[in-house]
N, C-alpha and C positions, 0 to 999 in steps of 0.2 A: 707780469704785464706779457703778453703774447708779443712774438717777434714781429718785427716789420718785414713786408712783402720785399723780398729783395730779386734780383734779377742778375743773370750772369749769360753773357754774351761765349755761344760755343762755338769752335770749330768740330767738323764733325772726328770722329775718333781716328780715321784711318789717313786723316790729313786735311784739307781745305776745300776739298770738292765733296760734292754730293752725286758720288759716280752712278753715272747710269750703268745699268746691268743687262746683261744678254740675258734672255728667257730661254727658260727649258722649253722645248716643243712638247704639246701634248697631242695625243692619238685623238684624232677628230676627223671632220670632212672637208669643209672650205679652207683654205687657205687665209693666210693675213697679208696686208699691206706692207710695205717695207717702216723701219722703225724710225722715226723721225728723233730727233734729241730732245732728252726732256728738259725742262723749264729751268731758266738759272735760279740758283739760292743765292736769297736777298741777304737773309738775315737770320739767325737761330736764339734762340732766349730758354732759360730754363726759370722756374719761379720759387722760391724758396719760403714757404710761410712756416712748416714744420719739419718734425723727420720724416714722416709720410705724408708726401701730398700727391694724390692722383685726380684727374679727372677723368670726366665722362663724356660732357656735351660742353657745347659753345654757341654762341648766336653773333651776328653781326647786326647793329645798333644801327638805329635811324640816323645816330650822329657820325656813324661812320668809324666807331670805337667796337670794342669786340667786349663781350662776357663770357668768361671760361667759368664752370662750375665741378665740383666733384668731393672731394674730401680730404682732411689734412687734421693730423694729429702727431702724438709723439710713440707711433707705433699702434700697429692694425686695430690694437684694442680700446684705442683711444679716438679714433678718427672721428670728426664732425663735420657738418654739413660746412661748406665751403665755396665762396664766389669771390671772383676777382675780375678787375677789367683793365683792358690794356690798349694803348694806342695803336694806329696804322704801321707802329714802326717797333711795337713789341713792348713800349715804356709803360710801366705799372701806372694804374690810376686812382684806385683802391681794391680794398678787399673787405669781405666781410664774413666772421665765423661766426656758428650758432652753436652755443652751450646746449648739450641734451643730457640726458643721464646715461642715454645708451650707447653704443656705437651707430653713428648715423652718417648719410651724405646725400647730394645731391645726383641725381642722375639726367635731370634735363630742366632747360631754361627757356622763358619764352618772354618777350617785352609786351608791356601791359600797354592799353590806352592811354592812361595818365604818367607816362614816361618810365615806369617803376618795372619789376619784375615779377614773375612767378615762378618759383622755383619748387623742382618736386623730386622724392626721392624714396627713401626709405630708414627707418629708425628699427634698431633690435637685430638681430639675428637670427636665422632662418629657423635653426633647431631651438629656439627659445622663445620664438615670437617675435614679429615685424608688424610694422603697421606702415601704411603710405602714409610721407609727410607732404604737407605743403607750406611753404614760406612765402608771402608778399614782401617785397621789399618797396619802398614808394620811391618817387624821384629824387629824394635826397638818401637813396640806400640805406634808410632806417627801416628795420622790421616792423613794419603794419600790422602784420598778425601771422600765426602758423595753427595750423589745424593738422588734423588727421583724420583721415574717411576710413569708415569701416568697411571691412572686407566682403564678401560675402559667403566665405568659407572661414580660415582659421587664422588668419593673417593674408599679407599681401605687401607688394610696392608698387612704384612705379617706374619703369624704365623709358618711356618716351611721353613728348606732352606736345599739343598742337593746339594752336589758338582757331577756334569755331565761328570768331565775328561775336559783335554785338555782345562783348564781358563776359564767352563763353569759351570752355576749353574741355577738351578732349584727352584722356590720358590712357595709355596701356601699359600695361604690367603683368604680374603674376597675381592669382589668388591659390594661396595653399591651402592643403588639406591635411591630414592627420600626419604626415611622414613627409618626409624632406623630398622625395622625388614621387609624392604626390601633386601634381599643379596643372590648375588651369590657366589659359589665356583668361586675360581679364579686361574689360575695355570699360570705362565708365565716362560720363560727360558732368563737369562740375560748372558753378557759376562764379562770378567774379570774387566771392566770400568761399570756396571751396563747399558749397554745399553741394551733395551729388543730386543729379536730376535724371539720372539713367544708368543703369548697370547691367551689364553681360558677362558670362563666360562661355569659354568656346575650349573645345580640346577634343579632337579624335581619336586620343590616346590618353596613357596613364600620365604620360610627362607631359606638358604643354608650353614652353618656353617661347613667350613674346619678345623679341628684342630691339623691333622699330615698327614707324607708325607714320605714315605719311597721306596728304591729303591725295584724295581723285581729281579732284577739280570739278565734279558734279554735287558736292556737298556731303561724299561718303570717306572712306577711310582705308587704306591698303596695307595688311601688318604682315609682318616677317619674322620669321625664328624658327623651331624645329621641334620636333615631334616624335615621341617613341613609346611603345607598349611595355610594359610592366612585365618584368623579370620571372622567368617561371622557370621549374627545374629542365624542361626541354630546351630551353632557350635563356640561358643566365645572363646575355649581353646581346638584346636586342639592339638593332642601328637605329640612328637617329636618321629621320627625315626631315629635308628643309620641308618647309610648312609656310604658304602663303596664304592669306584667306581674305577678303572684302567685305566689309560692312558700310550699310547707308549712315545717316545724319544723328541715328538714334538706337546704332550697336546691332540690327538688325541683318544677320549673316547672309550674303547675295551668291557667295561661293566659296569653297576653301577645297583646297589641293596640297598634297604632298608630291615630291619630286626625290628620287634617288639617282644618284648616278652609276655609273660602272666602267670599267679597264679591262681590256679585252676578258671581256664575259664576266668580269668577278664584280660583283654588286660592291658600292663602297659603303663601309659602317658607319662612316661618319658624314651628314650632310647637313650645312646648317647656313642660315643667313641672317647677317647683323648689321644689313641695313638693305634697303629699299627705296625706290626712287620712281614717281610718275612719270612716264614719257606721252608726248601725244596719241599714242597708240596702243600704249599699254603700260608693262611695268618691268623694272629691271631690277633682281634682288643680287646683293653680293653678299660671299661670306665665306666658307670651306668645305672642302670634301676630301676624303681621305679612304682608304682601301680601310684601314683599321681603325678603333677608337680614338688611338693614339699612335703619334709616330709619323712619318710621312705625310705631309699635306700639301693640297693645292689652293690658291685661291681661286674661287668660283664665283663666275656670273651668269646667272639665266634672265634669259629673256622670255616673257610672257605677253599673251595679247590680255586684251582689257577681260575676258571672261578665266583668266588664268591658265590657257591654252600655251602649253612648250612649244616656245619658238627657235629658240638656239641656245648654246651655252657655251662657255669658253674657261675652259680650266688651264691655269698657270702657276709658275713660279720662276724667282729670279733664278740665273745660273747659279749654280755652287749651294742654292738653296734646296734644304730636304724638308723646312715645315715651315708652310706659309699661310695666312689668311686674308683676306679683306675685310675691314671694319665698316666702313661707310664706302659712299658714292655720290656724286656731285656733278651738276653742269659745271664744265671747263672748256675753254675756246671751243671748236665743233664738234666738241662728244662729251666725254666724261672722264671725270677724275675719280681714279679707286684708292684708298689708303689704308693701311693696314699696318701690319708684322711680318717679319721672316728671318729665319735664322740658320744654319749652315745643319744642325741637328738640335736636337732636344735640349741637349746636356750647353748649348752655345749660347753669346749673347743675343739679343734680340736686336734687329734693326729695322727702323723706320723703313717702309716700303709704301713707294707712290708709283702708279701705272695711269695711264691714258690708253683709253679706247674709243673709237667711233661709235654710231650706231647701229653698224651691223656686228660688235664684238669684236671687230679687230683692233687690234693692240700698236698702239700709235708710240707710245714709249714707254719706257720702266726704269727706274731708279731705287735703289737702296742706298742707307748709311748708317750707320752706328754711331749715337751721339752718345757722349759720355761712356759710360758702364754697361749699356744696353740701353736702348730706345725702342718705344712704339706710337704708331699713329692711331688714335681712337675717334677723331673726328676732320671733317674740313671742313673751310667755308669758303665763298667767293670772298676777294676782295674788290673795292671800290675800282682800283687800277687794272683790274682784269688780271688778278693775280692769284692765288689759292695759299691759304694759310692753313697750314697743317696740326694740330691741337695732339697731344699725346703726354705720354709720361717719359722721364729720364732716370735711369739708375745713376744716378752722380757719385755717390760716396764706394759704391760697391756692395753694400749688403741690400739683401733682399728687401726690405722694408725702408730703407733710406732712397724714396726717391721724389722727384721735383715734377711739378709740372714742364711741359716742354713747346712750345709754338714755332713754327718753322714757315718762313714765308717763302713760296716758290713763284717764280714768275712776276708780272707787272712792273713797274718803275724801279728801275736800280735808286739804290741807297746814296743819297748825295755826300759827297766826301766833306767832313766836317772842316772848318776853316782851323788853319793851327794853330795850336793854344787854349784854343774854346774848350770849356768844359760844360758839359750839361748834368743837368740834374733830375731825380725824379720826382715825379709827384706823390704826396705823401698818400699813406692811407689814411681812413677817417680820424686811427687812433695812433698815426704814427709819432715815433719818439722824438725827441727836440730836434735833433741833428739826423735829416731823411740820408739816406744811404747817395752817396755819386752814383750817377751810371757810367759806363765805359764811354770813351766817345766814339760814336759807331764809324765802323769803316764797312766798304762795300765789299759783300762776300764775293768769291769768285766763281766765273761762271758753271754751272752742272756741264760736264761733259759725260756722253754716252758712248760707252763698249759695243762692241761688233755685235748683233742680234743672231740669237738663233733663229731659225721659222719659226714661226706660234703656228696654231693652229686653232680654228673654232669648229665648234659641230654644230649642224642641226641636230633637234632633239628627236625623240621618239614621243610623236603625238599622243600617247596614254602613257602617263608617268606613273610609276611604279610605286604603290600605296605600302607602308609598312611601320618600321617602330623608333625606338629612339636609344640611347646609350648612356651606361652608366658616368653618373656625375664625378669626374674626377678633380681631385685639389691641385691647385696650380705652384710654380714653382717661385714663385716671389710675387712682389706686389704688381700685378698686372700683366707680367713678361712671359708667361706660360701659356701656349696655343691650348694645350688641354685645360688651363685654368679657365677659357672662357666658360664652358658652359657650369663649372664651380661659381665661377661669378655671377652668373645667371641666377644661381640660387643662392647668392649672395655670400659666396666664400673667397674666393680671389677678386681681382681688383680690372681686369681685362673685360670691357664692357659690361661692366658691374650693372647691376638689376636689383639690387636690394631696394628696401621700402623702408621709410623714415619716419620720424613724429617730430614734437617737438615742444619743447619750453621757452621762456621767453629767452630772448636771443641779446648776445653782446658783440661786437665787431672787435677788427683785428686792428 
């Protein structure tokens, strides 16, 4: 019998504070406003379903709870699709693992009209063949069906999924060619039974990664990722360009633009978007940019108009951190929250990084903290009390494959102090053992404090983005904690914003 889902309340490794961090200034034009205090840390928890547990996506359900999806197993070669639910305080509600013949995982989840969930991801390895996997859970969290969708090329996966209304869905991911780096962006529509309705592939270059998909508000979709030319004898390591494009409701491309940053006249080799968000007047894309393919990296936010025209950009990293990137962007307070990962150097443990900006890309606050032996944020969700739920991964035991899911609540209402002597118990998973694991009595977390901030700068952008190529896919340094692992993850190797593809057998739960 598989183990019951358990949780563990965390204090940040550096003590009890989610420390506000000064932010290194970045060369640019417009100065930013003064820094505010980061939102208070309300609670943090890890979730242990197996030896290797990592998450890729989460949603807030109509009843105010949360569903988190990813992969879980006894090592990276045995991971299987995994979904679990927590309440507003982080207490586990249920979990479900799906049996497959090959390594597999979920990368995306949406709530369905019948109160169930549609989960999407991958099955198999990029080098030996992958398939996009869709699994439907009914309102009772039982597997209703599982299906795969045929790739227009030689394999594929799903990285992002949105509801298109009327029981229809739009998925975005990768379609693979004959080699690992021969990759097209792929967007397709399915009905409520995962029958494909339409399908289109995209790619200005040889390697074209799609990492995120968002609705535009007019029935279309904006897509973010990265693209790179094929290596040649003259250019063995062509650069990655940040890539944004927009399609209509049936996948016809409206526009496509690539973006490359530079510092002091030196063009950056790595430019990549992991998250994209539609605003009232255009789009915000979040990711990372760096002079070299590996090494020092900055978090990167780009503002573009509705036609992809560049308006402005922000490059930033926490003080004393040399490697940083944003993984997601969400509305928060009067602006936007960015979440991701930062580390002092490529060999140092990863830390959760959260930052706030306004609509002009001025930094409002920034905070970092390492939970357990290393941690990163993958996505974020608004909460009913106007807080922010940050979801990611934590290295609890120290081994590179010994990871747990992580949830951190920022802002919103304080956690009530428990009545002395009272004990709470966890809600059982559907196949929980006879004696459920008791949960610790919750205690309020300390208020976040902010360190003095360095002056931050944002820059307006050249209205004519440079076009160009892509970069070598590199292996990561553990289960989702390597900045360089991000692109290998998109290719199906590591677990940082992983974009594997999955398939299915009959499922069973934990």
